[in-house]
C-alpha positions in Angstrom: 15.8 20.3 -4.8 16.0 17.6 -7.5 14.0 14.4 -7.7 16.8 12.3 -6.1 17.0 14.6 -3.1 13.2 14.8 -2.7 13.1 11.0 -3.0 15.8 10.6 -0.3 14.2 13.1 2.1 10.7 11.5 1.7 11.8 7.9 1.8 10.4 6.9 -1.6 12.2 6.1 -4.8 12.5 8.6 -7.6 10.5 6.1 -9.7 7.7 6.3 -7.2 7.8 10.1 -7.1 7.3 10.1 -10.9 4.5 7.5 -10.5 2.7 9.5 -7.8 3.0 12.6 -10.0 1.5 10.7 -13.0 -1.4 9.5 -10.9 -2.1 13.1 -9.8 -1.3 12.4 -6.1 1.6 14.8 -6.3 1.0 18.0 -8.4 3.2 18.7 -11.3 6.2 20.7 -10.2 8.2 23.4 -11.8 11.1 22.4 -14.1 14.4 24.0 -14.7 15.4 25.3 -18.2 17.1 21.9 -18.7 13.8 20.1 -17.9 14.7 18.8 -14.4 11.9 18.7 -11.8 12.3 21.1 -8.9 10.7 20.0 -5.6 10.2 22.0 -2.4 9.5 21.2 1.2 5.7 21.1 0.5 6.2 18.3 -2.1 8.5 16.3 0.2 5.8 16.6 3.0 3.2 15.3 0.6 5.5 12.4 -0.4 6.0 11.5 3.2 2.2 11.5 3.7 1.8 9.2 0.7 4.6 6.9 2.0 3.0 6.6 5.5 -0.4 5.9 3.9 1.1 3.2 1.7 2.9 1.7 4.8 -0.5 1.3 6.4 -1.8 -0.4 3.2 -4.1 2.2 1.9 -4.9 1.9 -1.8 -4.0 4.6 -4.3 -7.6 5.7 -4.5 -7.9 5.8 -0.7 -4.7 7.9 -0.6 -6.1 10.3 -3.2 -9.2 10.8 -1.0 -7.1 11.2 2.1 -4.8 13.7 0.4 -7.8 15.8 -0.7 -9.1 15.7 2.9 -5.7 16.6 4.3 -5.3 19.6 2.0 -8.9 20.8 2.8 -8.9 22.7 6.0 -12.7 22.7 6.1 -12.9 18.9 6.0 -14.9 16.8 8.3 -12.9 14.3 10.4 -15.8 11.9 10.0 -14.8 11.6 6.3 -11.3 10.6 7.2 -12.5 8.2 9.9 -14.9 6.6 7.4 -12.0 5.8 5.0 -9.7 4.5 7.8 -12.5 2.4 9.3 -13.3 0.8 6.0 -9.7 0.0 5.5 -9.4 -1.4 9.0 -12.4 -3.6 8.3 -10.8 -4.8 5.1 -7.6 -5.6 6.9 -9.5 -7.5 9.6 -11.3 -9.6 6.9 -8.0 -10.3 5.1 -6.3 -11.4 8.4 -9.2 -13.7 9.2 -9.0 -15.2 5.7 -5.2 -15.7 6.0 -5.6 -17.3 9.5 -8.1 -19.7 8.0 -5.8 -20.5 5.2 -2.9 -21.0 7.6 -4.9 -23.3 9.8 -6.0 -25.4 6.8 -2.5 -25.7 5.5 -1.1 -26.4 9.0 -3.6 -29.3 9.3 -2.6 -30.7 5.9 1.1 -30.5 6.6 0.5 -32.3 9.9 -1.5 -35.0 8.1 1.2 -35.7 5.5 3.8 -38.2 6.6 6.4 -36.8 4.2 7.9 -40.1 3.6 8.8 -42.1 0.4 5.2 -43.3 -0.1 3.2 -41.7 -3.0 0.0 -41.0 -1.0 -0.2 -37.4 0.1 -3.2 -35.8 1.9 -2.0 -32.3 0.7 -2.3 -33.3 -3.0 -5.5 -35.2 -2.3 -7.0 -32.1 -0.8 -5.8 -29.9 -3.7 -7.3 -32.3 -6.2 -10.8 -32.3 -4.7 -13.5 -30.6 -6.8 
């Protein structure tokens, strides 16, 4: 199948298929005499794996590690869990950081009268050193 069909079947764009190939996440595929890439079910399956990993927020380097583990039948599931656990901890930290930012901004919005006067606690807070 061509790149467009592989992209459609996997749920990623043709541009991303090329990008994943350039990063080495997807092995180089055979080409026709005219130079068109030819993909098979194995490559589509790999692209779906990458897409699902991206949907969960894994970085490209984490995905590369996960792909190697997925393709290695002698892998240890502990290695996979280590990567996923580290990613989960990073997500938890990011969520806590965003919750703190939301609460601070919510408080500032509440404190601002939003009227015609020039004084504004939001700007005052942003201007503090």
